[in-house]
Structure formats: C-alpha cells, structure tokens
C-alpha positions in Angstrom: -14.4 34.7 -4.2 -15.1 32.7 -7.3 -18.8 32.4 -6.4 -18.9 36.2 -5.9 -17.3 36.7 -9.3 -20.0 34.5 -11.0 -22.7 36.3 -9.0 -21.4 39.6 -10.2 -21.5 38.4 -13.8 -25.1 37.2 -13.4 -26.1 40.5 -11.9 -24.4 42.5 -14.6 -26.2 40.3 -17.2 -29.6 41.1 -15.6 -29.0 44.8 -15.3 -27.8 45.3 -18.9 -30.4 42.9 -20.3 -27.8 40.9 -22.2 -27.1 37.1 -22.1 -24.6 35.8 -19.6 -22.4 34.5 -22.4 -22.0 38.0 -23.8 -20.9 39.3 -20.4 -18.3 36.6 -20.1 -17.0 37.3 -23.6 -16.7 41.0 -22.8 -14.8 40.2 -19.6 -12.5 37.8 -21.4 -11.7 40.5 -24.0 -11.0 42.9 -21.2 -8.7 40.5 -19.5 -6.6 40.2 -22.7 -6.4 43.9 -23.0 -5.4 44.3 -19.4 -2.7 41.7 -19.7 -1.2 43.3 -22.7 -1.3 46.7 -20.9 0.2 45.3 -17.7 3.1 43.4 -19.3 3.6 45.5 -22.5 3.2 42.6 -24.9 0.8 44.0 -27.5 2.0 41.9 -30.4 1.5 38.5 -28.9 -1.5 36.3 -29.5 -3.5 35.9 -26.2 -6.8 34.5 -25.3 -8.7 34.5 -21.9 -11.1 31.9 -20.6 -13.5 32.1 -17.7 -14.9 28.8 -16.5 -18.7 29.1 -16.6 -19.1 26.9 -13.5 -15.9 27.4 -11.6 -15.2 31.0 -12.4 -11.5 30.3 -12.8 -9.7 32.8 -15.0 -7.0 31.6 -17.4 -4.9 33.6 -19.9 -3.1 31.7 -22.6 -0.4 32.6 -25.1 -0.5 31.0 -28.6 2.7 30.6 -30.7 3.1 29.2 -34.2 5.6 26.4 -34.4 8.2 27.1 -37.1 11.4 25.4 -38.2 13.5 28.5 -37.8 12.6 32.0 -36.8 12.7 34.6 -39.5 15.7 36.7 -38.6 15.0 39.3 -41.2 11.7 40.0 -39.5 12.9 40.5 -36.0 11.9 44.1 -36.1 8.3 43.2 -36.9 5.7 42.2 -34.3 4.9 38.9 -36.0 8.1 37.3 -34.7 6.9 37.4 -31.2 4.1 34.9 -32.0 6.5 32.2 -33.3 8.5 29.5 -31.6 10.9 27.0 -32.9 10.1 23.3 -33.0 12.8 22.6 -30.4 11.4 25.1 -27.9 7.8 23.9 -28.6 8.7 20.3 -27.8 9.7 21.4 -24.3 6.2 22.8 -23.8 4.3 20.1 -25.7 6.1 16.9 -26.7 3.5 16.4 -29.5 4.0 19.8 -31.1 4.3 19.8 -34.9 5.4 22.3 -37.5 2.6 24.7 -38.6 0.6 24.1 -35.4 0.2 26.4 -32.5 1.3 25.6 -28.9 -0.5 27.1 -26.0 1.1 28.3 -22.8 -0.6 29.3 -19.6 0.6 32.8 -18.7 -2.1 33.7 -16.1 -0.6 36.3 -13.7 -1.3 36.2 -10.0 -2.8 39.8 -10.1 -3.2 42.8 -12.2 -2.0 46.4 -11.6 -4.2 49.4 -11.1 -3.8 50.6 -14.7 -4.6 47.2 -16.1 -7.7 46.9 -13.9 -8.9 50.4 -15.1 -8.3 49.3 -18.7 -10.3 46.1 -18.1 -13.2 48.1 -16.7 -13.4 50.4 -19.7 -13.2 47.5 -22.1 -16.0 45.6 -20.3 -18.3 48.6 -20.3 -17.6 49.3 -24.0 -18.2 45.7 -24.9 -21.4 45.6 -23.0 -22.7 48.8 -24.6 -21.9 47.3 -28.0 -23.7 44.1 -27.1 -26.7 45.9 -25.8 -26.9 48.0 -29.0 -26.7 44.9 -31.1 -29.5 43.2 -29.2 -31.7 46.3 -29.5 -31.0 46.6 -33.2 -31.7 42.9 -33.8 -35.0 43.1 -31.8 -36.4 46.1 -33.7 -35.1 44.9 -37.1 -37.4 41.9 -36.6 -40.2 44.2 -35.7 -39.9 46.5 -38.7 -43.2 46.8 -40.4 -45.2 45.9 -37.2 -47.1 47.9 -34.7 -45.5 48.7 -31.3 -46.8 50.2 -28.1 -44.9 53.2 -26.8 -45.0 56.2 -24.5 -44.1 59.7 -25.6 -41.2 60.9 -23.6 -40.8 64.5 -24.9 -41.3 66.7 -28.0 -38.2 68.3 -29.6 -38.7 70.8 -32.3 -41.9 69.1 -33.5 -40.3 65.6 -33.4 -41.8 63.2 -30.8 -39.5 60.9 -28.9 -41.2 57.7 -28.1 -40.0 55.1 -25.6 -40.4 51.5 -27.0 -39.2 49.4 -24.1 -35.4 49.3 -24.3 -35.1 51.8 -27.1 -36.1 55.3 -27.9 -37.7 55.9 -31.3 -38.3 59.2 -33.2 -41.5 60.2 -34.9 -40.7 63.1 -37.3 -43.3 65.7 -38.1 -43.8 64.2 -41.5 -44.9 60.9 -39.9 -47.4 62.5 -37.5 -51.1 62.9 -38.2 -51.8 66.6 -38.4 -55.1 66.3 -36.7 -53.6 64.6 -33.6 -52.0 66.3 -30.6 -49.1 64.7 -28.8 -47.9 65.3 -25.2 -45.4 63.7 -22.9 -46.6 60.6 -21.1 -49.2 59.8 -23.8 -49.5 56.1 -24.6 -49.8 55.5 -28.4 -49.5 52.7 -30.9 -47.1 53.4 -33.7 -45.9 51.7 -36.9 -42.2 50.8 -36.9 -41.3 52.2 -40.3 -37.5 52.0 -40.4 -34.6 50.7 -38.3 -31.0 51.9 -38.9 -27.8 50.8 -37.3 -25.7 53.9 -36.6 -22.5 54.6 -34.7 -24.6 56.0 -31.9 -26.7 52.9 -31.7 -29.9 51.7 -33.4 -32.2 54.5 -34.8 -35.8 53.5 -34.9 -38.3 55.7 -36.9 -41.9 55.2 -36.1 -45.0 56.6 -37.8 -48.7 57.2 -37.2 -49.4 58.4 -40.8 -48.0 55.4 -42.7 -50.6 53.7 -44.9 -49.4 50.3 -43.9 -50.4 51.0 -40.4 -53.9 50.5 -41.5 -53.0 47.1 -42.9 -51.7 46.0 -39.5 -54.8 47.4 -37.7 -57.0 45.5 -40.1 -55.0 42.3 -39.4 -55.5 42.7 -35.7 -59.3 43.5 -35.9 -60.4 41.3 -38.7 -59.7 37.5 -38.2 -60.5 36.8 -41.9 -57.6 39.0 -43.0 -55.3 37.6 -40.4 -55.9 34.0 -41.5 -55.8 34.9 -45.2 -59.4 34.3 -46.1 -59.7 38.0 -47.1 -56.8 39.9 -48.7 -56.0 43.6 -48.7 -55.2 44.5 -52.3 -54.4 48.2 -52.0 -54.5 51.1 -49.6 -54.7 54.8 -50.3 -54.5 57.1 -47.3 -54.4 60.8 -46.5 -53.7 60.6 -42.7 -56.2 62.3 -40.5 -58.7 62.9 -43.2 -59.8 59.8 -45.3 -58.6 56.4 -46.4 -59.7 53.8 -48.9 -59.0 50.1 -48.6 -59.6 47.6 -51.4 -60.2 44.0 -50.2 -60.8 40.7 -52.0 -62.1 37.4 -50.8 -59.9 34.3 -51.4 -62.7 31.9 -50.5 -66.1 31.6 -51.9 -69.0 32.6 -49.8 -67.2 35.3 -47.9 -68.2 38.9 -48.0 -64.9 40.8 -47.9 -66.4 44.2 -47.2 -68.8 42.8 -44.6 -66.0 41.0 -42.8 -64.0 44.2 -42.5 -67.0 46.3 -41.3 -68.2 43.7 -38.8 -71.6 43.4 -37.2 -73.1 46.8 -36.7 -69.7 48.3 -37.8 -67.9 47.2 -34.6 -64.6 46.2 -36.3 -64.2 49.2 -38.6 -65.2 51.5 -35.7 -62.4 50.1 -33.6 -59.9 51.0 -36.4 -61.4 54.4 -36.9 -61.1 55.1 -33.1 -57.4 54.1 -33.2 -56.6 56.5 -36.1 -58.4 59.4 -34.4 -61.7 59.4 -36.2 -60.3 59.2 -39.7 -62.9 58.1 -42.3 -62.2 54.7 -43.9 -63.9 53.5 -47.0 -63.7 49.7 -47.5 -64.4 48.8 -51.2 -64.4 45.5 -53.0 -61.5 44.9 -55.4 -62.4 43.6 -58.9 -60.3 42.3 -61.8 -62.4 44.3 -64.2 -60.9 47.8 -64.2 -64.2 49.5 -64.9 -66.0 47.9 -62.0 -62.9 48.5 -59.7 -62.9 52.2 -60.6 -66.6 52.4 -60.0 -66.2 50.8 -56.6 -63.3 53.0 -55.7 -65.4 56.2 -56.1 -67.7 55.0 -53.4 -69.9 56.4 -51.8 -70.8 58.1 -55.1 -73.0 56.2 -57.6 -71.6 55.6 -61.1 -73.6 55.4 -64.3 -70.9 54.3 -66.7 -67.1 53.8 -66.8 -65.0 53.8 -70.0 -61.4 52.7 -69.7 -58.4 53.3 -72.1 -55.8 50.6 -71.5 -53.1 52.5 -73.4 -53.2 55.7 -71.4 -54.6 54.0 -68.3 -57.3 56.6 -68.2 -60.9 55.9 -66.9 -63.7 58.2 -67.9 -66.5 58.0 -65.3 -70.1 59.3 -65.8 -72.1 60.0 -62.6 -75.5 61.6 -62.1 -75.5 65.4 -61.9 -76.5 65.3 -58.2 -73.6 62.9 -57.4 -70.9 64.9 -59.2 -69.7 66.8 -56.1 -69.8 63.6 -54.0 -67.7 61.7 -56.6 -65.1 64.4 -56.7 -65.1 65.0 -53.0 -64.0 68.0 -50.9 -61.0 69.6 -52.7 -60.9 66.5 -55.0 -60.1 64.2 -52.2 -62.4 61.3 -53.1 -61.3 61.3 -56.8 -57.6 61.6 -55.7 -57.8 58.7 -53.3 -59.6 56.6 -55.9 -56.8 57.3 -58.4 -54.1 56.3 -55.9 -56.0 53.2 -55.0 -56.6 51.9 -58.5 -53.5 53.3 -60.3 -55.8 54.8 -63.0 -56.2 58.4 -64.1 -59.8 59.2 -63.5 -61.8 61.8 -65.4 -65.3 62.4 -63.9 -68.2 63.9 -65.8 -71.9 64.3 -65.1 -74.6 62.6 -67.2 -76.0 66.1 -68.1 -72.7 67.3 -69.4 -72.2 64.1 -71.4 -75.7 64.4 -72.9 -75.0 68.0 -73.9 -71.7 67.1 -75.5 -73.3 64.3 -77.5 -76.1 66.6 -78.7 -73.6 69.3 -79.7 -71.5 66.7 -81.6 -74.6 65.3 -83.4 -75.7 68.8 -84.5 -72.2 69.6 -85.7 -72.1 66.4 -87.7 -75.5 67.0 -89.3 -74.6 70.6 -90.3 -71.4 69.3 -91.9 -73.2 66.5 -93.8 -76.0 68.7 -95.5 -75.8 72.3 -97.0 -78.1 75.2 -95.8 -81.6 75.2 -97.4 -81.6 78.9 -98.6 -78.3 78.5 -100.4 -78.4 79.6 -104.2 -77.2 77.2 -106.9 -73.8 77.9 -108.2 -73.7 80.3 -111.3 -71.5 79.4 -114.3 -68.8 82.0 -115.0 -69.6 82.5 -118.7 -73.3 83.1 -118.0 -72.4 85.6 -115.3 -70.2 87.5 -117.8 -73.0 87.7 -120.4 -75.4 89.0 -117.8 -73.0 91.7 -116.8 -72.4 92.8 -120.5 -76.1 92.9 -121.3 -76.8 95.0 -118.3 -74.1 97.5 -119.4 -75.5 97.7 -123.0 -79.0 98.4 -121.7 -77.7 101.0 -119.4 -75.9 102.8 -122.3 -78.9 102.8 -124.6 -81.1 104.2 -121.9 -78.7 107.1 -121.3 -78.8 108.2 -125.0 -82.6 108.4 -125.4 -84.6 111.7 -125.0 -87.3 112.1 -122.5 -89.9 111.9 -125.2 -88.4 108.6 -126.6 -88.4 107.2 -123.1 -92.0 108.2 -122.7 -92.8 106.6 -126.1 -91.1 103.4 -125.1 -93.1 103.3 -121.9 
C-alpha cells in the first residue's frame, strides 16, 4: 500500500510536470485540512509529514508550553494551542516554558468528506505549483526568442503555444505584412511576463525591435561573443530597419561581420522577418559621420550639426534627395530614430541657390543704386520753387509783342 502511494505521487509529479517534493507538500497540506475538517479542530496547530522513502503518513499537533492558561481568553481560538507545563511534562519530560511540544494525532482513517476535502486541496495546490513553475520559467526567458505554434486566432489576437504555456500576440505586436494561421510554427520574442490570478500571462511579439538584436546574436558569432556591439536599432516592422554596429576590437569590420560572406548572414535574418529590408550601418562617435552613415544608402555631401537643438542639416546631391528622404519619408525617419537627432535634408542645388540669393541681398544692402540722385538741400529747393513762381508771374503779365521782342 505504501509503495503504491509513493508510486502514485511519482506518477502525479510526472503528469503535472512539477517536482516530487512539491507534490508531497501539497498532499501534506491537504492532510492537515482533511484532519481539521474531520475532527472539527480548526484552531489547532497541526502539521503533516510523509516519509519520502517509507510513505508513512504522520499528523502532529503542536502546543505552546505556558505556566498557566489564559482564562480570560478561553473564548478565543488561541487557547487551544496552549498547554500547561505540568501537562506537557507528561508528554515530554524535557518540556520547557516557551517551547512547543508535539503530539502524534494520526487517525486510523479519514471520512468521506475529509477525503473529498483533501482531493480538492491537492488539486488546488498542484495548480498553484504548476502556475508558479511556468511563471518562473518564462520570467527567465523574458527578452529571448522562443519557438511556438499558433493554436488559434481570436479577434485578431494570435494564441501561441509555447510548451507548457499559452502566449498571446496582440495585433499591435504582429507584422502587418505577415499572415498567421493555426498550426503555423513561428519564432517570437518574449516581450512581457505577468503573474495574474488566472496564471502567468505571456505576451510575445514579432514586431519588437529587440527581436532583431536576438536574431543578430544567433546569426553573427562576433556579436554573440562581444567583438561587435549593436549600438542602436530603429525598426518599422515589415518594411525597413536600420541597425548601428560598432567593433570593440581592432581589425574587425562590423558591417561585414553582420552581412557575412555573400550576404548569407543578413539574408537569414531577412528571411526570418519576412523579407523586411535591413540596413546595417557603422556607428561613429562623431555625430556628423554617424548621421551621414544612418542615411545610407544615400550619399551625403555635408553634415552640419547643432548640439544645442540636436539638429543635423544634411546636404545631398540633387539626384540623391528622394533616396535620402525615402518613400513617405521612411529613410529619414528611421535615421532620426536611430541617431536621436532631428535631421533636415537639403539638396546641393537648393543650398547653392540659397547662398546666391543671400549674397545678392547682402550686396544690395551694402551699396546704393547707381541711378540714384544726390540728396537736395531743403533751403536750395525752396529758392528754386520761389524763382520758378516769380518767372511764371512775369511771363503772364507781358503782351504778345513783348514776348516776341524778348524772344
């Protein structure tokens, strides 16, 4: 019987996927509850013990040794866990005040109600233990990549099976260019793990930017061993991403290490993320060079940075302007996210026109127009006006004959 009991414990441990010790603890707690239910002694201090080798069940009662029972507290439950020193010496000759004496109160059998109580307690304890194990497992895997199988799609949310747990992939964590279906095997990024009253809640993602970091660590040995460091990642899932890398050791090409021979390494990552374009650029301490690299594949003529406003003004060839900005501004937007700088892109033609206009305006402001008349003194102007008026009056008083004679 005892061997069958231990075999049942081993089988239960295997089925639930919990350690044998946890199963024994759950059964011990259930035995205590069953004993209290069977003998109606809820206030007393009991413990149960199952021999790991023998399978012998023992229930013990623990009482605190006191000099005198507290009569004024007879109506309270605490009094049932006390025993006088005289009574304690009958059970244990070495009993002392303030210590606890233990009495074996193991019953020969339990009733039906007590057995049902024990069953419910065991199942509940095992469920709690299983939830705790699952939570601990995925709490350690948070920030890592896991393999899963899509079980179903509910209102746009994908339910992914990850071994012993089901994870959810909300619509916001999905790549809009990918299509998911039940039974599909996918790799996901474990973004968050929460411990709720319903059990551990695992949230996974395919659109998280840090998923690219883990993929690069798996595909590029130089990143995994620390020779090459990923400095920053900017991603618009399903469309394009930019990754800034830096070599920690001299003689290592960080971009070439990530791309691989004939682009094998980067192609494996691109295939995993559904054909998403990935630009690998070299990080630089110089902000101007870093911004210029971030706008790859566009060619940059000049970069001017303003440290106070963290704004970078970039000049590119006219034919490269659309490439630098990208479709709907995507290339410039990702470069700004990657570098943390506000980027203003201009073409060299526009910059030259602005400089020419500024120089012309400055020249016009510095020198007056050539055809401008010199300023006239106010007094001279008044004399001229008076003289003209006198001449006009004299001409009006002369006869035609006098005018002819003057002529």
